[in-house]
C-alpha positions as CSV (number, residue, x, y, z in Angstrom):
1,M,0.0,-0.2,-0.1
2,K,1.0,3.7,-0.6
3,L,0.9,5.8,2.8
4,L,1.4,9.3,3.1
5,L,3.1,9.9,6.9
6,I,2.7,13.6,8.0
7,D,4.8,14.6,11.0
8,N,6.5,17.6,12.8
9,D,9.4,15.1,14.1
10,S,11.4,14.0,11.6
11,T,13.1,11.4,13.8
12,H,10.1,9.6,14.7
13,A,8.5,9.9,11.2
14,R,11.8,8.2,9.7
15,V,11.4,5.4,12.5
16,L,7.7,4.7,11.2
17,Q,9.0,5.0,7.7
18,D,11.1,2.2,8.5
19,V,8.5,-0.2,10.3
20,F,6.2,0.3,7.4
21,A,9.0,-0.6,4.6
22,L,9.8,-3.6,6.6
23,W,6.1,-4.9,6.3
24,G,6.2,-4.3,2.4
25,H,4.6,-0.9,2.3
26,D,5.8,2.4,0.3
27,V,5.5,5.2,2.8
28,E,6.5,9.0,1.7
29,L,7.2,11.4,4.3
30,C,5.8,15.3,4.7
31,L,7.5,17.3,7.3
32,S,5.6,20.7,6.4
33,S,3.0,22.5,5.1
34,E,4.9,23.5,1.7
35,D,5.5,19.9,1.2
36,L,1.7,18.9,1.8
37,S,0.5,20.6,-1.3
38,H,2.7,18.7,-3.3
39,K,1.8,15.3,-1.7
40,L,-1.7,15.7,-1.9
41,Q,-1.7,16.6,-5.5
42,K,-0.1,13.2,-6.3
43,G,-3.7,11.8,-4.7
44,D,-3.1,8.1,-4.8
45,W,-2.8,7.3,-1.3
46,H,-4.4,4.6,0.3
47,G,-3.9,5.5,4.0
48,V,-2.8,9.2,5.7
49,L,-0.9,9.0,9.1
50,T,-0.7,12.3,10.5
51,E,0.2,14.4,13.7
52,L,-2.7,17.0,14.9
53,S,0.0,19.8,13.3
54,I,3.0,20.4,11.3
55,P,4.9,23.7,10.6
56,G,3.0,26.3,8.5
57,M,-0.1,25.2,9.6
58,E,-2.6,25.5,12.7
59,K,-3.6,22.8,14.8
60,Y,-6.1,20.3,13.5
61,E,-6.0,22.0,9.9
62,V,-4.0,19.5,8.2
63,I,-6.4,16.9,9.1
64,T,-9.0,19.1,7.3
65,R,-7.3,19.7,4.4
66,V,-6.4,16.6,3.9
67,K,-10.1,15.5,4.2
68,E,-10.9,18.0,1.5
69,E,-8.6,17.3,-1.1
70,L,-8.8,13.3,-0.5
71,P,-12.3,12.7,1.2
72,W,-11.9,8.9,0.3
73,V,-8.5,8.0,2.0
74,P,-8.8,7.1,5.4
75,I,-7.1,9.6,8.0
76,F,-5.1,8.2,11.3
77,V,-3.8,10.8,13.8
78,L,-0.7,9.5,16.0
79,T,0.1,12.4,18.0
80,D,1.7,13.3,21.6
81,S,-1.3,15.5,22.4
82,G,-3.4,12.5,23.9
83,S,-6.2,14.4,25.6
84,V,-9.6,13.1,25.1
85,K,-10.7,16.8,23.6
86,S,-7.7,16.5,21.0
87,A,-9.1,12.9,20.3
88,V,-12.8,14.3,19.8
89,R,-11.5,17.3,17.9
90,A,-9.8,15.2,15.5
91,I,-12.7,13.0,14.7
92,Q,-14.7,15.8,14.2
93,S,-12.6,17.3,11.8
94,G,-12.2,14.4,9.7
95,A,-9.9,11.8,11.3
96,D,-11.1,8.2,11.1
97,E,-9.1,6.8,14.4
98,F,-6.9,8.5,17.2
99,F,-3.5,7.0,18.2
100,I,-1.2,8.3,20.9
101,K,2.6,8.1,20.8
102,P,4.6,6.0,20.7
103,A,2.4,3.5,18.9
104,D,3.4,0.0,19.7
105,V,3.2,-2.8,16.9
106,N,0.1,-4.0,17.8
107,Q,-1.6,-0.5,17.2
108,L,0.4,-0.3,13.6
109,K,-0.8,-3.5,12.2
110,M,-4.4,-2.6,13.5
111,L,-4.3,0.7,11.3
112,L,-3.0,-1.3,8.3
113,L,-6.1,-3.6,9.1
114,Q,-8.6,-0.5,8.8
115,I,-6.8,0.5,5.7
116,H,-7.6,-2.9,4.3
117,R,-11.0,-2.8,5.2
118,N,-11.6,0.6,3.7
119,L,-10.0,-0.6,0.3
120,D,-11.9,-4.0,0.8
121,Q,-15.1,-2.1,0.5
122,W,-14.5,-1.3,-3.1
123,N,-13.7,-5.1,-3.6
124,Q,-17.2,-6.5,-2.9
125,A,-17.7,-8.5,-6.3
126,D,-15.8,-11.3,-6.4
127,Y,-15.4,-10.8,-10.2
128,L,-13.6,-7.4,-9.7
129,R,-11.0,-9.2,-7.4
130,H,-10.3,-11.7,-9.8
131,R,-10.3,-9.4,-13.2
132,L,-8.3,-6.6,-12.1
133,Q,-6.0,-8.6,-9.6
134,K,-3.3,-6.1,-8.9
135,T,-4.8,-2.8,-10.4
136,S,-8.2,-3.1,-8.7
137,I,-7.1,-0.5,-6.0
138,E,-5.6,1.5,-8.1
139,M,-8.8,1.8,-10.5
140,Q,-10.9,1.9,-7.4
141,L,-8.9,5.2,-6.5
142,Q,-9.2,6.5,-10.0
143,I,-12.8,6.2,-9.9
144,Q,-13.1,7.6,-6.3
145,Q,-11.1,10.8,-7.5
146,V,-13.0,11.2,-10.5
147,L,-16.0,11.5,-8.4
148,H,-14.3,13.9,-6.1
149,F,-13.1,16.1,-9.0
150,M,-17.0,15.6,-10.7
151,R,-18.5,17.1,-7.6
152,Q,-16.2,20.2,-7.7
153,T,-16.2,20.9,-11.4
154,R,-19.9,19.8,-12.7
155,N,-19.8,22.9,-14.6
156,D,-16.7,22.7,-16.0
157,F,-17.3,19.9,-19.3
158,N,-13.8,20.3,-20.6
159,R,-11.9,19.9,-17.4
160,L,-14.0,17.1,-16.8
161,R,-13.3,15.3,-20.1
162,S,-9.7,16.1,-19.3
163,I,-9.9,14.1,-15.9
164,Q,-11.7,11.2,-17.5
165,H,-9.4,10.7,-20.4
166,F,-6.2,10.5,-18.0
167,S,-8.0,8.4,-15.6
168,L,-10.6,6.2,-17.7
169,E,-9.3,5.9,-20.9
170,N,-6.2,3.7,-20.2
171,I,-8.2,1.0,-18.8
172,S,-8.9,-1.6,-21.5
173,E,-12.6,-2.3,-20.4
174,G,-15.5,-0.1,-20.7
175,I,-16.5,1.5,-17.6
176,L,-19.7,2.9,-16.8
177,L,-20.7,3.7,-13.2
178,L,-24.4,4.8,-12.3
179,N,-25.9,5.7,-8.6
180,G,-28.8,4.5,-7.0
181,E,-31.3,6.8,-9.5
182,G,-29.5,5.9,-12.6
183,I,-27.4,9.0,-12.9
184,V,-23.8,8.8,-14.7
185,Q,-21.2,9.3,-12.7
186,L,-18.4,7.5,-14.7
187,V,-18.1,6.2,-18.4
188,N,-15.4,6.2,-20.8
189,R,-15.2,6.1,-24.7
190,K,-15.3,2.0,-25.0
191,M,-18.7,2.2,-23.0
192,L,-19.9,5.0,-25.0
193,H,-19.5,3.4,-28.2
194,Y,-21.0,0.2,-27.0
195,L,-24.0,2.2,-26.0
196,G,-24.6,4.1,-29.0
197,I,-23.7,7.5,-27.4
198,K,-21.3,10.2,-29.7
199,D,-17.9,11.1,-27.5
200,S,-19.6,14.5,-27.9
201,E,-22.7,14.2,-26.2
202,N,-22.0,15.0,-22.4
203,I,-24.2,12.5,-20.1
204,Y,-22.4,13.3,-16.9
205,E,-24.9,13.9,-14.3
206,E,-27.5,12.7,-16.2
207,N,-30.1,9.8,-15.7
208,L,-28.8,7.2,-18.7
209,F,-32.2,5.9,-19.1
210,A,-33.6,9.3,-19.6
211,V,-30.8,10.8,-22.0
212,K,-31.3,7.2,-24.2
213,P,-35.0,6.2,-23.6
214,E,-34.1,2.9,-25.6
215,L,-32.2,1.4,-23.0
216,K,-35.1,1.4,-20.3
217,K,-36.4,-1.6,-22.1
218,S,-32.7,-3.1,-22.7
219,D,-31.3,-6.2,-20.8
220,L,-28.7,-3.3,-19.6
221,A,-31.6,-1.7,-17.5
222,M,-33.1,-5.0,-15.9
223,V,-29.5,-5.9,-14.6
224,Y,-29.1,-2.4,-13.3
225,E,-32.3,-2.6,-11.3
226,S,-31.8,-6.5,-10.5
227,V,-28.3,-5.9,-9.0
228,L,-29.5,-3.0,-6.5
229,R,-32.5,-4.8,-5.5
230,Q,-30.7,-7.8,-4.9
231,K,-27.5,-6.2,-3.8
232,K,-25.6,-9.1,-5.7
233,N,-22.6,-9.3,-8.3
234,V,-23.7,-10.9,-11.6
235,K,-21.7,-11.8,-14.7
236,F,-22.7,-12.6,-18.4
237,Q,-20.6,-14.3,-21.1
238,N,-22.6,-13.6,-24.1
239,F,-24.5,-10.2,-23.2
240,R,-25.9,-8.1,-26.0
241,L,-28.3,-5.1,-25.6
242,K,-31.5,-5.8,-26.8
243,E,-32.2,-3.2,-29.6
244,Q,-28.7,-4.3,-30.8
245,D,-28.7,-6.0,-34.2
246,K,-27.8,-9.7,-33.7
247,K,-24.7,-9.3,-36.0
248,T,-23.3,-7.2,-33.1
249,K,-20.4,-8.8,-31.5
250,P,-20.8,-10.2,-28.2
251,V,-19.5,-9.1,-24.9
252,E,-18.9,-10.1,-21.5
253,L,-20.2,-7.7,-19.0
254,A,-19.8,-8.0,-15.3
255,A,-22.0,-5.6,-13.0
256,G,-20.9,-5.3,-9.3
257,Y,-23.1,-3.4,-6.3
258,L,-21.2,-0.9,-4.6
259,R,-21.9,1.0,-1.3
260,F,-19.1,3.3,0.1
261,P,-18.9,5.9,2.7
262,L,-18.6,9.7,1.1
263,M,-18.0,12.6,3.6
264,M,-21.6,13.2,4.6
265,N,-23.4,10.3,3.2
266,Y,-23.1,6.8,1.4
267,F,-22.8,6.5,-2.2
268,T,-24.9,3.3,-3.7
269,G,-24.7,2.3,-7.3
270,V,-23.8,-0.4,-9.9
271,L,-20.5,-0.4,-11.6
272,F,-20.2,-2.3,-14.9
273,I,-17.4,-3.4,-16.7
274,L,-17.3,-4.5,-20.5
275,N,-15.1,-6.8,-22.2
276,E,-15.1,-8.3,-25.8
277,E,-15.9,-11.6,-25.7
278,G,-13.1,-14.1,-25.4
279,Q,-10.7,-11.2,-24.1
280,A,-11.5,-11.5,-20.8
């Protein structure tokens, strides 16, 4: 896993870095507010371990900043300011767990277990775990990032398309993510072509079945409703949309039920992954 370690004590931070490295994790240090902005821009962290304050930032400000920039990443406080008041304030600011320095081995292992549990919320479908294997966590983080940026830039279509291009178009599968109301959250070019939607059409934040009424009676809509209702994952080897010509090449389609925490509530939806038959 990739961990960001934010501390105001370089000696303590490097000891922790060595411990996590021995356990096989990639850890980067951040020791000041100037370095924090650069580190957060990378956005590919699986977990953040932080002090309550660092040089250049007020107490608890670092937690708020990380949560605002990376709302999908779990934040763990490790501090020598171990009062009940500090713990409550840290949790209110966005921290997920609160530990007192010096943390022992069991506490650090519990911290890593919590991060794994957070990531596992994206790994509910056996098919997704099997299909994506080593790249599953990276793709999940990409999807979380795009959802975050999309909420910030829903009126900036060009910027959103740019984000989509860099984060989704390099995935070989067709990707479609609908929330519980059928609103398009993510889609890449391969899936657009399969659905018969032009690249120039902006369907983000639109109800897919309203934009494409013919899809209301398609097998895709049936699968979507079934997965939402039963909270199960399904996979089809020879899938065609009903309105497609029989000559259309069949595809492999997997649909996974998703539910994960956002800052204020939960996201519920269905993630479709499409492959041409025989390539999965």
